[in-house]
C-alpha positions as CSV (number, residue, x, y, z in Angstrom):
1,M,62.5,162.1,108.8
2,V,63.2,163.6,112.3
3,T,66.9,164.3,112.8
4,S,66.9,167.1,115.4
5,V,65.6,165.7,118.7
6,P,66.2,168.2,121.5
7,R,69.1,166.6,123.7
8,L,71.5,167.0,126.5
9,V,74.4,165.1,127.6
10,I,75.1,164.9,131.4
11,A,78.8,164.7,132.1
12,A,81.2,165.3,135.1
13,P,84.8,165.8,135.7
14,S,85.1,162.3,137.3
15,S,83.2,159.3,138.4
16,G,81.2,159.8,141.6
17,S,80.2,163.4,141.0
18,G,76.5,162.6,140.7
19,K,75.8,162.0,137.0
20,T,73.4,159.1,137.5
21,T,71.4,161.0,140.1
22,V,71.1,164.1,137.9
23,A,70.5,162.3,134.6
24,T,68.0,159.9,136.1
25,G,66.3,162.7,138.0
26,L,66.1,164.9,134.9
27,M,64.6,162.1,132.9
28,A,61.9,161.5,135.5
29,A,61.3,165.2,136.0
30,F,60.8,165.9,132.3
31,A,58.6,162.8,132.0
32,A,56.4,164.0,135.0
33,R,56.0,167.2,132.9
34,G,54.3,165.2,130.1
35,L,57.4,165.0,127.8
36,A,58.2,161.7,126.0
37,V,61.8,161.3,127.1
38,S,64.4,159.1,125.4
39,P,67.0,157.7,127.8
40,H,70.6,156.9,126.8
41,K,73.9,155.9,128.5
42,V,77.4,156.4,127.1
43,G,79.5,153.3,127.3
44,P,78.8,149.6,127.9
45,D,77.1,149.8,131.4
46,Y,73.9,147.7,131.7
47,I,72.7,148.9,135.2
48,D,72.2,152.6,134.8
49,P,69.8,152.1,131.7
50,G,67.6,150.0,134.1
51,Y,67.1,153.2,136.3
52,H,66.6,155.3,133.2
53,A,63.8,153.0,131.9
54,L,62.0,153.4,135.3
55,A,62.3,157.2,135.0
56,T,61.0,157.4,131.5
57,G,58.9,154.2,130.7
58,R,61.1,153.5,127.7
59,A,63.9,151.2,127.2
60,G,67.3,152.5,128.3
61,R,69.8,152.3,125.5
62,N,73.5,152.4,125.2
63,L,75.7,154.6,123.0
64,D,79.1,153.1,122.8
65,A,81.5,154.4,120.1
66,Y,83.9,151.5,120.8
67,L,81.6,148.5,120.8
68,C,79.5,149.8,117.8
69,G,81.8,152.2,116.1
70,P,81.4,156.0,116.0
71,E,79.4,155.7,112.8
72,L,76.5,154.0,114.6
73,V,76.2,156.4,117.6
74,A,73.9,158.9,115.9
75,P,71.7,156.2,114.1
76,L,71.3,154.2,117.4
77,F,70.4,157.4,119.2
78,L,67.8,158.3,116.6
79,H,66.4,154.8,116.8
80,G,65.9,155.1,120.5
81,A,64.6,158.7,120.4
82,R,62.0,158.0,117.7
83,G,58.8,159.6,118.7
84,C,60.3,161.5,121.7
85,D,60.2,165.1,122.7
86,L,63.6,165.3,124.4
87,A,66.6,162.9,125.1
88,V,68.9,162.8,128.0
89,V,72.3,161.1,127.6
90,E,74.2,160.1,130.8
91,G,77.9,160.1,130.3
92,V,80.6,157.7,131.5
93,M,83.5,158.4,133.9
94,G,84.9,161.9,133.4
95,L,84.0,164.0,130.4
96,Y,87.2,163.3,128.5
97,D,87.9,159.7,129.6
98,G,87.6,157.2,126.8
99,A,88.9,153.7,125.9
100,A,92.4,153.2,127.3
101,G,95.1,154.1,124.9
102,E,92.6,155.3,122.3
103,G,92.4,159.0,122.8
104,E,88.9,160.4,123.0
105,L,87.3,157.3,121.5
106,A,84.1,156.3,123.4
107,S,84.4,159.2,125.8
108,T,81.4,161.3,126.8
109,A,83.0,164.2,124.9
110,H,83.4,162.1,121.9
111,V,79.7,160.9,122.0
112,A,78.5,164.5,122.6
113,K,80.4,165.6,119.4
114,L,78.9,162.7,117.4
115,L,75.5,163.8,118.5
116,G,76.1,167.6,118.2
117,A,74.6,167.8,121.8
118,P,75.2,170.5,124.5
119,V,76.9,169.2,127.7
120,V,75.7,169.9,131.2
121,L,78.7,169.5,133.7
122,V,77.8,168.0,137.2
123,V,80.5,169.2,139.6
124,D,81.0,167.9,143.1
125,A,81.5,171.1,145.0
126,S,82.2,169.7,148.4
127,S,85.5,171.1,149.9
128,Q,85.8,173.9,147.4
129,S,84.4,177.3,146.5
130,R,86.2,179.6,144.0
131,S,88.3,176.7,142.8
132,V,85.1,175.2,141.1
133,A,85.3,178.1,138.6
134,A,88.8,177.1,137.4
135,L,87.6,173.4,137.1
136,V,84.7,174.3,135.0
137,H,86.6,176.8,132.9
138,G,89.2,174.1,132.1
139,F,86.7,171.5,131.1
140,A,84.7,174.0,129.1
141,S,87.8,175.2,127.1
142,W,89.7,172.0,126.7
143,D,88.1,171.0,123.4
144,P,86.4,173.8,121.4
145,E,84.2,171.2,119.7
146,V,82.6,170.3,123.0
147,R,79.9,172.9,124.0
148,V,79.6,173.0,127.8
149,G,76.2,174.8,128.0
150,G,75.8,174.8,131.8
151,V,76.8,173.4,135.2
152,I,75.0,171.7,138.0
153,V,76.8,172.0,141.3
154,N,76.3,169.0,143.6
155,K,76.9,168.5,147.3
156,V,76.4,172.1,148.2
157,A,76.7,172.4,152.0
158,S,74.7,175.8,152.8
159,D,73.3,179.0,151.4
160,R,76.7,180.6,152.0
161,H,78.5,177.9,150.1
162,E,76.0,178.4,147.2
163,E,76.6,182.1,147.2
164,L,80.4,181.6,147.0
165,L,80.0,179.1,144.2
166,R,77.6,181.2,142.1
167,E,79.9,184.2,142.6
168,A,82.8,182.2,141.3
169,L,81.1,180.6,138.4
170,D,79.8,184.0,137.2
171,S,83.4,184.6,135.8
172,S,83.6,181.3,134.0
173,G,81.0,182.1,131.5
174,V,79.2,178.8,132.1
175,P,75.7,179.4,133.5
176,V,74.6,177.6,136.8
177,L,71.5,175.5,135.8
178,G,71.1,173.8,139.1
179,V,72.3,173.6,142.7
180,L,71.9,170.3,144.7
181,R,72.4,170.1,148.3
182,R,74.6,167.7,150.3
183,A,73.1,164.6,151.9
184,A,70.2,164.2,149.5
185,P,67.8,161.4,150.4
186,V,68.6,159.2,147.4
187,E,69.6,155.6,148.2
188,T,71.1,153.6,145.3
189,P,73.0,150.8,147.0
190,S,76.1,149.3,145.3
191,R,78.1,146.1,145.5
192,H,81.0,144.6,143.6
193,L,80.2,145.6,140.1
194,G,78.4,148.9,140.7
195,L,74.7,149.8,141.5
196,V,72.3,147.0,142.4
197,P,70.1,146.4,139.3
198,V,66.5,147.7,139.2
199,A,65.2,144.1,138.8
200,E,66.6,143.1,142.2
201,R,65.1,146.0,144.2
202,Q,62.1,147.0,142.1
203,S,60.0,149.0,144.8
204,A,63.2,150.6,146.4
205,A,64.3,151.6,142.9
206,V,61.1,153.2,142.1
207,E,61.3,155.2,145.4
208,A,64.9,156.1,144.5
209,V,64.0,157.5,141.1
210,E,61.1,159.5,142.6
211,A,63.6,161.0,145.1
212,M,66.0,161.7,142.3
213,A,63.2,163.5,140.4
214,A,62.2,165.6,143.4
215,L,65.8,166.6,144.2
216,V,66.4,167.6,140.5
217,S,63.0,169.4,140.2
218,Q,63.6,171.5,143.3
219,G,67.3,172.2,142.6
220,C,67.5,172.7,138.9
221,D,66.2,175.2,136.4
222,L,64.2,172.8,134.2
223,E,63.0,175.4,131.8
224,A,66.6,176.6,131.2
225,L,67.8,172.9,130.8
226,E,64.9,172.1,128.3
227,A,65.8,175.4,126.4
228,L,69.4,174.3,126.3
229,A,68.4,170.9,124.9
230,R,66.4,172.7,122.2
231,T,69.6,174.4,120.9
232,A,70.8,171.1,119.4
233,G,70.1,171.2,115.7
234,D,70.2,168.3,113.2
235,L,72.5,165.6,114.1
236,P,75.8,165.8,112.2
237,G,76.4,163.9,109.0
238,G,72.9,163.5,107.8
239,S,72.3,160.5,110.1
240,V,69.3,158.3,109.7
241,P,67.8,156.0,112.4
242,W,69.3,152.6,112.8
243,T,66.9,149.7,112.1
244,P,67.0,146.1,113.3
245,A,65.6,145.0,109.9
246,L,68.5,143.3,108.1
247,P,69.2,145.0,104.6
248,T,70.2,141.6,103.2
249,D,66.5,140.4,103.6
250,D,65.3,141.3,100.1
251,H,62.4,138.8,100.1
252,P,60.2,139.8,103.0
253,T,57.1,137.9,102.0
254,R,59.1,134.7,101.6
255,S,60.8,135.4,104.9
256,A,57.5,136.1,106.7
257,E,56.3,132.5,105.6
258,R,59.2,130.8,107.0
259,P,58.9,129.1,110.6
260,R,59.7,131.5,113.4
261,P,61.8,129.6,115.9
262,V,61.3,130.2,119.6
263,I,64.4,131.7,121.1
264,A,64.4,131.6,124.9
265,V,66.2,134.6,126.6
266,A,67.2,134.5,130.3
267,G,65.9,137.3,132.5
268,G,64.8,138.0,136.0
269,E,67.1,139.1,138.8
270,A,70.1,136.9,138.0
271,F,70.3,137.9,134.4
272,T,69.7,141.6,133.9
273,F,72.4,142.5,131.4
274,S,71.1,142.9,128.0
275,Y,71.1,145.4,125.1
276,A,67.6,146.1,123.9
277,E,68.8,145.9,120.3
278,H,69.7,142.2,120.7
279,T,66.0,141.0,121.0
280,E,65.0,143.5,118.4
281,L,67.6,142.0,115.9
282,L,66.5,138.4,116.9
283,A,62.8,139.3,116.2
284,A,63.7,141.1,113.0
285,A,65.5,138.1,111.8
286,G,62.5,136.0,112.2
287,A,62.4,134.6,115.7
288,D,59.8,134.6,118.5
289,V,61.6,135.9,121.6
290,A,60.4,134.3,124.9
291,V,61.9,135.6,128.2
292,F,62.1,133.2,131.1
293,D,63.4,133.5,134.7
294,P,66.0,130.8,135.7
295,L,65.3,131.5,139.3
296,R,61.7,130.5,139.1
297,D,60.8,128.8,135.8
298,E,61.4,125.0,135.9
299,E,61.0,124.6,132.2
300,L,62.2,126.5,129.1
301,P,59.5,128.2,127.1
302,E,57.5,125.8,125.1
303,G,59.0,125.1,121.7
304,T,62.5,126.5,122.5
305,A,64.8,126.0,119.6
306,G,67.7,128.3,120.9
307,L,68.8,129.8,124.1
308,V,70.4,133.2,124.8
309,V,71.8,133.8,128.4
310,G,73.3,137.2,128.9
311,G,75.1,138.9,131.7
312,G,74.1,139.6,135.3
313,F,74.8,138.3,138.8
314,P,74.6,134.5,139.0
315,E,77.2,134.6,141.7
316,V,74.8,136.4,144.0
317,Y,71.9,133.8,143.2
318,A,74.2,130.7,142.9
319,G,72.2,128.8,145.6
320,E,68.8,129.6,144.0
321,L,70.0,128.8,140.5
322,S,71.4,125.6,141.7
323,A,68.3,124.6,143.5
324,N,66.3,124.9,140.3
325,E,67.5,121.5,139.1
326,P,64.7,120.8,136.6
327,L,65.7,123.9,134.6
328,R,69.3,123.1,134.8
329,K,68.6,119.7,133.4
330,A,66.5,121.3,130.7
331,V,69.2,123.6,129.6
332,A,71.8,120.7,129.5
333,E,69.4,118.7,127.4
334,L,68.9,121.4,125.0
335,A,72.7,122.1,124.6
336,S,73.3,118.3,124.2
337,S,70.7,118.2,121.5
338,G,72.9,120.6,119.4
339,A,70.5,123.5,119.7
340,P,72.1,126.9,119.5
341,V,73.1,128.4,122.8
342,A,74.8,131.8,123.1
343,A,76.0,132.7,126.6
344,E,78.0,135.9,127.7
345,C,79.7,136.3,131.1
346,A,77.0,135.4,133.6
347,G,75.6,132.9,131.0
348,L,79.1,131.4,130.8
349,L,79.1,130.8,134.6
350,Y,75.6,129.3,134.4
351,L,76.7,126.8,131.8
352,C,79.7,125.6,133.9
353,R,79.8,122.5,136.0
354,E,79.6,124.5,139.3
355,L,79.8,128.0,140.6
356,D,81.4,128.6,143.9
357,G,80.9,125.0,144.6
358,Q,77.2,125.0,143.7
359,P,76.1,122.7,140.8
360,M,75.2,124.6,137.7
361,C,74.0,123.3,134.2
362,G,77.1,121.2,133.5
363,V,77.1,122.1,129.7
364,L,80.8,123.0,130.0
365,D,83.4,121.0,131.6
366,A,84.7,124.0,133.7
367,T,84.2,125.5,137.1
368,A,83.7,129.1,138.1
369,R,84.4,131.0,141.3
370,M,84.4,134.5,142.7
371,S,87.7,136.4,142.7
372,E,89.0,139.4,144.5
373,R,90.3,140.6,141.1
374,L,88.3,142.8,138.9
375,T,88.6,142.2,135.1
376,L,87.5,145.2,133.3
377,G,88.1,146.7,129.8
378,Y,87.4,146.9,126.1
379,R,88.6,144.0,124.0
380,D,89.4,143.5,120.3
381,A,88.3,140.0,119.4
382,V,88.3,137.6,116.4
383,A,86.4,134.4,116.2
384,V,88.8,131.4,116.3
385,G,86.5,129.0,114.6
386,D,83.0,128.8,113.1
387,S,80.1,128.9,115.6
388,V,76.4,129.6,115.8
389,L,77.3,133.2,116.1
390,A,80.0,133.9,113.6
391,V,82.4,132.4,111.0
392,A,86.1,132.0,111.7
393,G,87.9,135.3,111.4
394,T,84.9,137.5,112.2
395,R,86.1,140.5,114.1
396,M,84.1,142.0,117.0
397,R,84.7,144.4,119.7
398,G,83.6,143.5,123.3
399,H,83.8,144.4,126.9
400,E,84.8,142.4,130.0
401,F,83.5,143.3,133.5
402,H,83.5,140.6,136.2
403,R,85.1,139.4,139.4
404,T,85.0,135.7,138.7
405,V,87.4,133.2,137.2
406,V,86.5,130.2,135.0
407,E,88.9,127.2,134.9
408,P,89.9,126.4,132.3
409,G,89.5,129.7,130.6
410,A,89.0,128.2,127.2
411,G,87.9,124.9,125.7
412,A,89.4,122.8,123.1
413,A,87.6,125.0,120.6
414,P,87.9,128.7,122.0
415,A,85.3,131.2,121.2
416,W,87.6,134.2,120.7
417,G,91.1,135.2,120.2
418,V,91.5,138.4,122.2
419,R,94.0,141.3,122.0
420,A,94.4,143.5,125.1
421,P,95.6,143.6,127.7
422,V,97.5,140.4,126.4
423,R,97.0,138.1,123.5
424,R,95.0,135.0,124.6
425,V,92.2,132.8,123.7
426,E,89.0,132.5,125.8
427,G,85.6,130.9,125.9
428,F,84.0,127.8,124.5
429,V,82.5,126.5,121.3
430,Q,81.1,123.0,121.4
431,Q,78.2,121.6,119.3
432,G,75.8,124.6,119.2
433,V,77.2,126.4,122.2
434,H,79.1,129.7,122.1
435,A,80.0,130.8,125.7
436,S,82.4,133.6,126.6
437,Y,83.1,136.3,129.1
438,L,82.9,138.9,126.3
439,H,79.9,141.2,126.2
440,T,79.3,142.2,122.6
441,H,76.8,144.5,121.0
442,W,75.1,142.8,118.1
443,A,74.1,146.2,116.4
444,S,77.6,146.3,115.2
445,R,77.3,143.0,113.5
446,P,73.6,142.3,112.8
447,G,74.6,139.2,110.8
448,V,75.2,137.6,114.2
449,A,71.5,137.5,115.0
450,R,70.6,136.3,111.5
451,R,73.2,133.5,111.8
452,F,71.8,132.5,115.2
453,V,68.2,132.5,114.1
454,E,69.0,130.5,111.0
455,R,70.8,127.9,113.2
456,C,67.7,127.7,115.4
457,R,65.6,127.1,112.3
458,T,67.7,124.1,111.0
459,S,69.1,122.5,114.3
């Protein structure tokens, strides 16, 4: 069993330093050399993995020590990296920034240690010269268990600026593995929740990834970076790859003979937020997964027995979603029949009566609207009552990230009791519907997928 995939973690002192450009560019540059590259992202972010997938041709996968627990980071990494020559892991925020109030938990440094992976620090060198050496030295020496194996200096102004930076960094003991010039021709537009997803700008995103690859290929020592990746040995703790096959299924033949319910999963530009492991778990639990586009498809997939509507940007497409009245009615009819429906964040908004004044599916007696306030952070949650996803008392960790408000915030039967930042209940459970703002990672609770599929079989 392979447990020693060559790997790099791309980190930075802070957000905005250029991690995504460097990580995505490296993935594409290595892939262009004929390497099978496994792309990963630290934290809960859904958007960067879309660019990673473009760069590598493989599903971008998240490594989140808060949502899934530290014990699953290495197994999930090995699952994603199966059959690959090299893995590149893009960090989150600053190298040592983790879950608020939880020390190093879920930080890039924490994940790097769990993977036993060398770190490449991307530093924004604009407006500094010798000071960059003090910065790199501080990050490299802060935690002796984190191995900073190289630095890539970004936003370098001139040859003279580069000379000063290299001279200063010579004394830091951390080798310079790349120099990227200021004003790089890489356009990755953002809006209220970060980068615009790949699905919304496919051709432009392809061009952006190509530009990142060219920038990194010209400015970085790819041979030295690959050599650094190969210094990573076996993963700590004798980890084995995670598998979506559920260990409680001890009768595979009998299970294979059981009917496979069709579970419709929303996709397209409006619903781009989904962890790859979710559909893998649904399929392993015995479902046939059918992806549909609520912007264009006027019917649910044939034979739909259950529906999953994940996150995304329905607020951007409210008019178009509303205009697709046949599909809205089909979703409402499915829900009223008692069929299992699981909705997270954007899915919650889609099930409301209206969004910013535009009619939605009307499954929930609630309205949704855009807000100036950003709601962001990890959450500890407990299931308030039984639902198609969990029995009462089930504990899960989740993440909220939105600029919308749903009124009321909870139904007569709430989905979750949430701790942090204040204790509250949120979400809706009615008939077969489970709708909530909370994004969860089912790999941490694979029984969620099994329960949902079983309800689809029997509803």
